[in-house]
C-alpha positions as a Markdown table, in Angstrom:
| # | Residue | x | y | z |
|---|---|---|---|---|
| 1 | Met | 23.1 | -59.3 | -39.1 |
| 2 | Arg | 21.2 | -56.7 | -41.2 |
| 3 | Ala | 23.0 | -54.8 | -43.9 |
| 4 | Ser | 22.5 | -51.5 | -42.1 |
| 5 | Glu | 24.1 | -52.8 | -38.9 |
| 6 | Lys | 27.0 | -54.2 | -40.8 |
| 7 | Ala | 27.6 | -50.9 | -42.6 |
| 8 | Gln | 27.5 | -49.0 | -39.3 |
| 9 | Gly | 29.5 | -51.5 | -37.3 |
| 10 | Thr | 28.6 | -53.0 | -33.9 |
| 11 | Phe | 30.1 | -53.1 | -30.4 |
| 12 | Glu | 31.3 | -56.5 | -29.4 |
| 13 | Lys | 32.1 | -57.2 | -25.8 |
| 14 | Val | 35.6 | -58.7 | -25.5 |
| 15 | Gly | 36.2 | -58.5 | -21.8 |
| 16 | Glu | 34.8 | -57.0 | -18.6 |
| 17 | Cys | 34.0 | -53.4 | -19.3 |
| 18 | Leu | 35.8 | -53.7 | -22.6 |
| 19 | Tyr | 34.2 | -53.5 | -26.1 |
| 20 | Arg | 35.5 | -53.5 | -29.7 |
| 21 | Tyr | 33.9 | -51.6 | -32.5 |
| 22 | Ser | 33.7 | -53.9 | -35.5 |
| 23 | Lys | 34.0 | -51.2 | -38.2 |
| 24 | Asn | 37.4 | -49.9 | -37.2 |
| 25 | Gly | 38.6 | -52.2 | -34.5 |
| 26 | Val | 38.9 | -49.4 | -31.9 |
| 27 | Tyr | 38.4 | -50.5 | -28.3 |
| 28 | Tyr | 36.0 | -48.7 | -25.9 |
| 29 | Ala | 35.5 | -48.7 | -22.2 |
| 30 | Arg | 32.0 | -49.1 | -20.6 |
| 31 | Phe | 31.4 | -49.2 | -16.9 |
| 32 | Glu | 29.5 | -47.5 | -14.0 |
| 33 | Ala | 31.0 | -45.1 | -11.5 |
| 34 | Arg | 28.9 | -43.4 | -8.7 |
| 35 | Gly | 25.7 | -44.4 | -10.5 |
| 36 | Lys | 26.7 | -43.0 | -13.8 |
| 37 | Glu | 27.6 | -44.9 | -16.9 |
| 38 | Ile | 31.0 | -44.1 | -18.4 |
| 39 | Arg | 31.5 | -44.7 | -22.1 |
| 40 | Arg | 34.9 | -43.7 | -23.6 |
| 41 | Ser | 37.0 | -44.5 | -26.6 |
| 42 | Leu | 40.4 | -45.9 | -25.6 |
| 43 | Gly | 41.9 | -44.7 | -28.8 |
| 44 | Thr | 43.7 | -47.9 | -29.8 |
| 45 | Thr | 43.1 | -51.1 | -31.8 |
| 46 | Asp | 45.6 | -53.1 | -29.8 |
| 47 | Lys | 43.9 | -55.2 | -27.1 |
| 48 | Pro | 46.7 | -55.3 | -24.5 |
| 49 | Thr | 47.1 | -51.5 | -24.8 |
| 50 | Ala | 43.3 | -51.1 | -24.5 |
| 51 | Lys | 43.3 | -53.2 | -21.3 |
| 52 | Arg | 46.0 | -51.0 | -19.7 |
| 53 | Lys | 44.1 | -47.8 | -20.7 |
| 54 | Leu | 40.9 | -49.2 | -19.3 |
| 55 | Val | 42.5 | -49.8 | -15.9 |
| 56 | Asp | 44.1 | -46.3 | -16.0 |
| 57 | Leu | 40.7 | -44.8 | -16.8 |
| 58 | Gln | 38.9 | -46.7 | -14.1 |
| 59 | Arg | 41.5 | -45.6 | -11.5 |
| 60 | Ser | 41.2 | -42.0 | -12.8 |
| 61 | Val | 37.4 | -42.0 | -12.5 |
| 62 | Ala | 37.6 | -43.5 | -9.1 |
| 63 | Arg | 39.8 | -40.6 | -7.9 |
| 64 | Thr | 37.3 | -38.0 | -9.1 |
| 65 | Thr | 35.5 | -36.3 | -6.2 |
| 66 | Gly | 32.1 | -36.0 | -7.9 |
| 67 | Glu | 32.3 | -32.2 | -7.7 |
| 68 | Gly | 32.5 | -32.2 | -11.5 |
| 69 | Asp | 28.8 | -33.2 | -11.6 |
| 70 | Arg | 28.0 | -29.9 | -9.8 |
| 71 | Leu | 30.6 | -27.5 | -10.9 |
| 72 | Thr | 29.5 | -25.6 | -14.0 |
| 73 | Leu | 31.7 | -24.5 | -16.9 |
| 74 | Ala | 31.2 | -20.8 | -15.9 |
| 75 | Gln | 32.4 | -21.7 | -12.3 |
| 76 | Leu | 35.4 | -23.6 | -13.7 |
| 77 | Cys | 36.4 | -20.5 | -15.7 |
| 78 | Asp | 36.2 | -18.4 | -12.5 |
| 79 | Arg | 38.2 | -21.0 | -10.6 |
| 80 | Tyr | 40.9 | -21.0 | -13.3 |
| 81 | Met | 41.1 | -17.1 | -13.3 |
| 82 | Glu | 41.9 | -17.3 | -9.6 |
| 83 | Thr | 45.1 | -19.0 | -10.6 |
| 84 | Met | 46.0 | -16.1 | -13.0 |
| 85 | Arg | 46.7 | -13.6 | -10.2 |
| 86 | Gly | 50.1 | -12.1 | -10.6 |
| 87 | Gln | 50.1 | -12.4 | -14.4 |
| 88 | Ala | 50.7 | -9.3 | -16.5 |
| 89 | Pro | 47.6 | -7.0 | -16.8 |
| 90 | Lys | 47.5 | -7.6 | -20.6 |
| 91 | Thr | 47.4 | -11.3 | -20.1 |
| 92 | Ile | 44.6 | -11.1 | -17.5 |
| 93 | Tyr | 42.6 | -8.7 | -19.7 |
| 94 | Arg | 42.7 | -11.2 | -22.7 |
| 95 | Lys | 41.7 | -14.1 | -20.5 |
| 96 | Glu | 38.8 | -12.2 | -18.9 |
| 97 | Ala | 37.5 | -11.4 | -22.4 |
| 98 | Ile | 37.5 | -15.1 | -23.2 |
| 99 | Val | 35.6 | -15.9 | -20.0 |
| 100 | Arg | 33.0 | -13.3 | -21.0 |
| 101 | Arg | 32.6 | -15.0 | -24.4 |
| 102 | Ile | 32.2 | -18.4 | -22.8 |
| 103 | Lys | 29.5 | -17.2 | -20.4 |
| 104 | Ala | 27.6 | -15.4 | -23.2 |
| 105 | Asp | 28.0 | -17.7 | -26.2 |
| 106 | Trp | 28.6 | -21.3 | -25.1 |
| 107 | Pro | 26.2 | -23.6 | -26.9 |
| 108 | Gly | 23.5 | -24.6 | -24.5 |
| 109 | Gly | 24.7 | -22.2 | -21.9 |
| 110 | Ala | 27.8 | -22.1 | -19.6 |
| 111 | Asp | 25.8 | -23.6 | -16.7 |
| 112 | Val | 26.5 | -27.1 | -18.0 |
| 113 | Pro | 28.4 | -29.3 | -15.5 |
| 114 | Val | 32.0 | -29.9 | -16.5 |
| 115 | Ser | 31.5 | -33.6 | -16.2 |
| 116 | Lys | 29.0 | -33.5 | -19.0 |
| 117 | Met | 31.3 | -31.6 | -21.4 |
| 118 | Val | 32.2 | -33.3 | -24.7 |
| 119 | Gln | 34.6 | -32.3 | -27.4 |
| 120 | Ser | 32.0 | -31.5 | -29.9 |
| 121 | Gln | 30.6 | -28.6 | -27.7 |
| 122 | Ile | 34.1 | -27.1 | -27.6 |
| 123 | Ser | 34.5 | -27.4 | -31.3 |
| 124 | Ala | 31.1 | -25.9 | -31.9 |
| 125 | Trp | 31.9 | -22.9 | -29.7 |
| 126 | Leu | 35.2 | -22.3 | -31.5 |
| 127 | Ala | 33.5 | -22.6 | -34.9 |
| 128 | Ser | 30.9 | -20.0 | -34.0 |
| 129 | Tyr | 33.5 | -17.2 | -34.4 |
| 130 | Asn | 35.3 | -16.1 | -37.4 |
| 131 | Phe | 38.7 | -16.5 | -35.8 |
| 132 | Gly | 42.1 | -16.2 | -37.3 |
| 133 | Val | 44.7 | -18.7 | -36.4 |
| 134 | Ala | 46.1 | -16.8 | -33.5 |
| 135 | Ser | 42.7 | -16.0 | -31.9 |
| 136 | Tyr | 41.6 | -19.6 | -32.4 |
| 137 | Asn | 44.7 | -21.0 | -30.7 |
| 138 | Leu | 44.4 | -18.4 | -27.8 |
| 139 | His | 40.8 | -19.5 | -27.1 |
| 140 | Leu | 41.5 | -23.2 | -27.4 |
| 141 | Leu | 44.5 | -22.9 | -25.1 |
| 142 | Phe | 42.4 | -21.1 | -22.5 |
| 143 | Val | 39.7 | -23.8 | -22.5 |
| 144 | Arg | 42.4 | -26.5 | -22.4 |
| 145 | Ala | 44.1 | -25.0 | -19.4 |
| 146 | Ala | 40.8 | -24.7 | -17.6 |
| 147 | Phe | 39.9 | -28.3 | -18.1 |
| 148 | Asp | 43.5 | -29.4 | -17.3 |
| 149 | Leu | 42.9 | -27.7 | -13.9 |
| 150 | Ala | 39.7 | -29.7 | -13.5 |
| 151 | Val | 41.6 | -32.9 | -14.2 |
| 152 | Ala | 44.3 | -31.9 | -11.7 |
| 153 | Asp | 41.7 | -31.2 | -9.1 |
| 154 | His | 40.1 | -34.6 | -9.7 |
| 155 | Leu | 36.8 | -33.0 | -10.8 |
| 156 | Ile | 36.8 | -35.0 | -14.1 |
| 157 | Ala | 38.8 | -38.1 | -15.2 |
| 158 | Asp | 40.1 | -36.6 | -18.5 |
| 159 | Ser | 39.9 | -33.4 | -20.5 |
| 160 | Pro | 37.4 | -33.1 | -23.4 |
| 161 | Thr | 39.9 | -30.9 | -25.2 |
| 162 | Ala | 42.4 | -33.8 | -25.5 |
| 163 | Gly | 41.6 | -34.4 | -29.2 |
| 164 | Leu | 41.6 | -30.8 | -30.3 |
| 165 | Lys | 44.8 | -29.5 | -32.0 |
| 166 | Ile | 46.4 | -26.2 | -32.3 |
| 167 | Lys | 46.2 | -24.7 | -35.8 |
| 168 | Lys | 49.4 | -23.9 | -37.6 |
| 169 | Ala | 49.8 | -20.5 | -38.9 |
| 170 | Lys | 51.0 | -20.0 | -42.5 |
| 171 | Lys | 54.4 | -18.4 | -42.5 |
| 172 | Pro | 54.3 | -15.3 | -44.7 |
| 173 | Ile | 57.3 | -14.0 | -46.4 |
| 174 | Arg | 57.3 | -10.5 | -45.0 |
| 175 | Lys | 58.6 | -7.6 | -47.0 |
| 176 | Thr | 62.3 | -7.0 | -46.2 |
| 177 | Pro | 64.1 | -3.8 | -47.3 |
| 178 | Thr | 67.2 | -4.0 | -49.4 |
| 179 | Phe | 70.4 | -2.6 | -47.9 |
| 180 | Glu | 70.2 | 0.3 | -50.3 |
| 181 | Glu | 66.6 | 1.0 | -49.1 |
| 182 | Phe | 67.8 | 0.8 | -45.5 |
| 183 | Gln | 70.5 | 3.4 | -46.1 |
| 184 | Thr | 68.1 | 5.7 | -47.9 |
| 185 | Ile | 65.6 | 5.4 | -45.0 |
| 186 | Val | 68.3 | 6.3 | -42.4 |
| 187 | Ala | 69.5 | 9.3 | -44.5 |
| 188 | Asp | 65.9 | 10.5 | -44.9 |
| 189 | Ile | 65.3 | 10.3 | -41.1 |
| 190 | Arg | 68.4 | 12.3 | -40.4 |
| 191 | Ala | 67.5 | 14.9 | -43.0 |
| 192 | Gln | 64.4 | 16.0 | -41.0 |
| 193 | Val | 66.2 | 19.0 | -39.5 |
| 194 | Tyr | 63.0 | 20.3 | -37.9 |
| 195 | Ser | 62.6 | 17.1 | -35.8 |
| 196 | Ala | 64.2 | 17.2 | -32.4 |
| 197 | Glu | 64.7 | 13.4 | -32.5 |
| 198 | Ala | 65.9 | 13.1 | -36.1 |
| 199 | Ala | 69.6 | 12.4 | -35.3 |
| 200 | Asp | 68.8 | 10.1 | -32.4 |
| 201 | Ser | 66.2 | 8.1 | -34.4 |
| 202 | Gly | 68.5 | 7.9 | -37.4 |
| 203 | Asp | 71.3 | 6.4 | -35.1 |
| 204 | Phe | 68.8 | 4.0 | -33.6 |
| 205 | Val | 67.5 | 2.7 | -36.9 |
| 206 | Glu | 71.0 | 2.4 | -38.4 |
| 207 | Phe | 72.2 | 0.5 | -35.3 |
| 208 | Ile | 69.4 | -2.1 | -35.6 |
| 209 | Gly | 70.1 | -2.6 | -39.3 |
| 210 | Leu | 73.9 | -2.9 | -38.9 |
| 211 | Ala | 73.9 | -4.9 | -35.6 |
| 212 | Gly | 70.9 | -7.2 | -36.4 |
| 213 | Leu | 69.5 | -6.6 | -32.9 |
| 214 | Gly | 65.9 | -6.0 | -32.0 |
| 215 | Gln | 64.3 | -2.8 | -30.8 |
| 216 | Ala | 64.2 | -3.9 | -27.2 |
| 217 | Glu | 67.8 | -5.0 | -27.1 |
| 218 | Ala | 68.9 | -1.7 | -28.7 |
| 219 | Gly | 66.8 | 0.4 | -26.4 |
| 220 | Ala | 68.3 | -1.3 | -23.3 |
| 221 | Leu | 71.9 | -1.2 | -24.5 |
| 222 | Leu | 74.5 | 0.6 | -22.2 |
| 223 | Trp | 77.9 | 1.9 | -23.1 |
| 224 | Gly | 79.3 | -0.6 | -20.6 |
| 225 | Asp | 77.9 | -3.4 | -22.7 |
| 226 | Ile | 80.4 | -2.6 | -25.5 |
| 227 | Asp | 83.8 | -4.1 | -25.2 |
| 228 | Trp | 86.0 | -2.2 | -27.6 |
| 229 | Lys | 89.1 | -4.3 | -27.1 |
| 230 | Lys | 87.4 | -7.7 | -27.5 |
| 231 | Glu | 85.2 | -6.1 | -30.3 |
| 232 | Gln | 82.0 | -7.5 | -29.0 |
| 233 | Ile | 78.6 | -6.3 | -27.6 |
| 234 | Thr | 76.9 | -8.1 | -24.7 |
| 235 | Thr | 73.1 | -7.9 | -24.7 |
| 236 | Phe | 70.0 | -9.7 | -23.5 |
| 237 | Arg | 67.4 | -11.5 | -25.6 |
| 238 | Gln | 64.4 | -9.7 | -24.2 |
| 239 | Lys | 62.0 | -12.6 | -24.8 |
| 240 | Thr | 64.0 | -15.0 | -22.8 |
| 241 | Ser | 66.1 | -12.7 | -20.6 |
| 242 | Arg | 69.1 | -14.7 | -21.8 |
| 243 | Gly | 72.5 | -13.0 | -22.3 |
| 244 | Phe | 74.5 | -13.3 | -25.4 |
| 245 | Ser | 77.2 | -11.5 | -27.3 |
| 246 | Val | 77.5 | -10.3 | -30.9 |
| 247 | Pro | 80.6 | -9.0 | -32.7 |
| 248 | Leu | 81.3 | -5.4 | -33.0 |
| 249 | Tyr | 81.0 | -5.7 | -36.8 |
| 250 | Pro | 83.2 | -3.6 | -39.0 |
| 251 | Gln | 80.1 | -2.1 | -40.6 |
| 252 | Leu | 78.8 | -1.1 | -37.1 |
| 253 | Arg | 81.9 | 0.2 | -35.3 |
| 254 | Pro | 82.2 | 3.6 | -37.1 |
| 255 | Leu | 78.6 | 4.5 | -36.0 |
| 256 | Leu | 79.3 | 3.7 | -32.4 |
| 257 | Glu | 82.6 | 5.4 | -32.4 |
| 258 | Arg | 81.0 | 8.6 | -33.8 |
| 259 | Met | 78.3 | 8.4 | -31.2 |
| 260 | Arg | 80.9 | 7.9 | -28.5 |
| 261 | Gln | 82.9 | 11.0 | -29.6 |
| 262 | Ala | 79.6 | 13.0 | -29.6 |
| 263 | Arg | 79.4 | 12.1 | -25.8 |
| 264 | Asn | 82.9 | 13.6 | -25.2 |
| 265 | Gly | 84.6 | 10.3 | -25.9 |
| 266 | Ser | 83.9 | 8.7 | -22.6 |
| 267 | Pro | 80.3 | 8.2 | -21.7 |
| 268 | Ala | 79.5 | 6.5 | -18.4 |
| 269 | Ser | 79.3 | 2.7 | -18.5 |
| 270 | Asn | 75.7 | 2.8 | -17.0 |
| 271 | Glu | 74.5 | 5.4 | -19.6 |
| 272 | Lys | 72.2 | 4.2 | -22.3 |
| 273 | Val | 73.7 | 4.3 | -25.8 |
| 274 | Phe | 70.5 | 5.6 | -27.4 |
| 275 | Arg | 68.3 | 8.5 | -26.2 |
| 276 | Val | 65.2 | 6.9 | -27.9 |
| 277 | Lys | 63.6 | 3.6 | -27.2 |
| 278 | Asp | 62.0 | 3.2 | -30.7 |
| 279 | Ala | 61.7 | 5.0 | -34.0 |
| 280 | Lys | 58.3 | 3.8 | -35.2 |
| 281 | Arg | 57.0 | 7.2 | -36.2 |
| 282 | Ala | 60.3 | 8.2 | -37.9 |
| 283 | Ile | 60.4 | 5.0 | -39.9 |
| 284 | Ala | 56.8 | 5.2 | -40.9 |
| 285 | Ala | 57.2 | 8.9 | -42.0 |
| 286 | Ala | 60.4 | 8.1 | -44.0 |
| 287 | Cys | 58.8 | 5.1 | -45.8 |
| 288 | Lys | 55.8 | 7.3 | -46.7 |
| 289 | Arg | 58.0 | 10.1 | -48.0 |
| 290 | Leu | 60.1 | 7.7 | -50.0 |
| 291 | Gly | 57.2 | 5.7 | -51.4 |
| 292 | Leu | 58.5 | 2.5 | -49.8 |
| 293 | Pro | 56.5 | -0.3 | -48.0 |
| 294 | Ala | 55.7 | 0.3 | -44.4 |
| 295 | Tyr | 58.8 | -1.2 | -42.9 |
| 296 | Ser | 59.3 | -1.7 | -39.1 |
| 297 | His | 62.1 | -2.2 | -36.7 |
| 298 | Arg | 61.8 | -6.0 | -37.3 |
| 299 | Ser | 62.2 | -5.4 | -41.0 |
| 300 | Phe | 65.8 | -4.1 | -40.6 |
| 301 | Arg | 66.6 | -7.1 | -38.4 |
| 302 | Arg | 65.3 | -9.4 | -41.2 |
| 303 | Met | 67.4 | -7.4 | -43.6 |
| 304 | Phe | 70.5 | -8.1 | -41.5 |
| 305 | Ile | 69.8 | -11.8 | -41.4 |
| 306 | Thr | 69.0 | -12.0 | -45.1 |
| 307 | Arg | 72.1 | -10.1 | -46.1 |
| 308 | Ala | 74.3 | -12.3 | -43.9 |
| 309 | Ile | 72.8 | -15.5 | -45.5 |
| 310 | Glu | 73.3 | -14.1 | -49.0 |
| 311 | Arg | 76.9 | -13.2 | -48.1 |
| 312 | Gly | 77.7 | -16.7 | -47.2 |
| 313 | Val | 77.8 | -16.5 | -43.4 |
| 314 | Asp | 77.1 | -19.9 | -41.8 |
| 315 | Val | 73.5 | -20.2 | -40.6 |
| 316 | Lys | 74.7 | -21.6 | -37.2 |
| 317 | Val | 76.8 | -18.5 | -36.7 |
| 318 | Ile | 73.9 | -16.2 | -37.6 |
| 319 | Ala | 71.7 | -18.0 | -35.0 |
| 320 | Glu | 74.4 | -17.4 | -32.3 |
| 321 | Trp | 74.4 | -13.7 | -33.3 |
| 322 | Gln | 70.6 | -13.6 | -32.8 |
| 323 | Gly | 70.8 | -15.3 | -29.4 |
| 324 | His | 69.2 | -18.5 | -30.6 |
| 325 | Arg | 70.3 | -21.9 | -29.2 |
| 326 | Asp | 68.7 | -24.1 | -31.8 |
| 327 | Gly | 71.7 | -24.4 | -34.1 |
| 328 | Gly | 70.0 | -22.3 | -36.8 |
| 329 | Lys | 66.8 | -24.2 | -37.2 |
| 330 | Leu | 64.6 | -21.2 | -36.7 |
| 331 | Ile | 66.7 | -19.2 | -39.1 |
| 332 | Leu | 66.4 | -21.9 | -41.8 |
| 333 | Asp | 62.6 | -22.2 | -41.2 |
| 334 | Thr | 62.0 | -18.5 | -41.3 |
| 335 | Tyr | 64.4 | -17.6 | -44.2 |
| 336 | Ser | 63.8 | -20.7 | -46.3 |
| 337 | His | 63.3 | -18.5 | -49.3 |
| 338 | Val | 66.9 | -17.2 | -49.0 |
| 339 | Ala | 68.6 | -20.4 | -48.0 |
| 340 | Pro | 68.6 | -22.0 | -51.5 |
| 341 | Lys | 70.7 | -19.2 | -52.8 |
| 342 | His | 73.2 | -19.8 | -50.1 |
| 343 | Ser | 73.1 | -23.6 | -50.7 |
| 344 | Ala | 73.7 | -23.1 | -54.4 |
| 345 | Arg | 76.7 | -20.9 | -53.7 |
| 346 | Met | 78.2 | -23.4 | -51.3 |
| 347 | Ala | 77.6 | -26.3 | -53.8 |
| 348 | Lys | 80.0 | -24.6 | -56.2 |
| 349 | Leu | 82.7 | -25.0 | -53.6 |
| 350 | Met | 82.4 | -28.8 | -53.9 |
| 351 | Ala | 84.6 | -29.2 | -56.9 |
| 352 | Asp | 87.0 | -32.1 | -56.8 |
| 353 | Asp | 90.7 | -31.7 | -56.9 |
| 354 | Thr | 90.9 | -32.9 | -60.5 |
| 355 | Asp | 88.6 | -30.1 | -61.7 |
| 356 | Glu | 90.7 | -27.5 | -59.9 |
| 357 | Glu | 94.0 | -28.9 | -61.2 |
| 358 | Asn | 92.7 | -28.9 | -64.8 |
| 359 | Ala | 91.4 | -25.4 | -64.5 |
| 360 | Gly | 94.9 | -24.4 | -63.2 |
| 361 | His | 96.7 | -26.1 | -66.1 |
| 362 | Gln | 94.4 | -24.5 | -68.6 |
| 363 | Ala | 95.0 | -21.1 | -67.2 |
């Protein structure tokens, strides 16, 4: 064997339609189907596993209709979009924009048969744009879904997107107001006497910061959702349409009692608590006047969670207050910069009895 061949590796036949690449030991399939040669990595260095994957691949190829040799990528995109009917207009608009990009910019043209598609073409197309993480993932997920449809329709044996991975976004530590800044912002919003919505916007922002709920939950809140005797508020997590309850916190109750008295003490149960659905402009204007960062509704929810952690509230309890069902994992991941302070404070509680007794005797 020549030195160049040894450096590159060779394919050794180890069974019918089964080959092993000498350089890394990975097994490959090689066989004919409908007059076309199929060459495919089986993604394993274990021979028994390779044999099973070879059989699965051959069966999968045998089930394909051959239409994938005629159907183009552009046509596949159109077929996939037909399955999107009934989706939200915004979702359809985004996907239609991706289809236009595929048809205009696909390397070599979008008239290539889907059976001829390989992973490197998809990678090259994605790399041709200066995508951020979110846009990259959005485009990859679209192409992956389209090829999954082709696999499900037996147009192709497997998807060329199988080896492409979603990119993980870096988790920035977003600016979060202090409780004092929050109080100042609320006071500044209410002080705008020439604004017809100043009082309502001030109440809305104060509620979000004191209840730790999101803009959508606050905007949908009804007076009937507040149980004054049980001291709890029932709401719905808008992202999941899942109901959950939060306490009527001592810091929150005075605000809601004042608002109830302003509605003659007995507002209808189906009446909305707030007359505004958001306070974006009021918050932005207040931050600008006060020389503070451009905080948002979410900033005050983050402030609530951060403050709860720093005050020693159990993370699992905070997660329940937020309508999460992961036992606090998301809270810990998102607020990892705050958790060490909480952990250090809890560690001080782990003194043994001897230390406590000695401290008591010395006193």
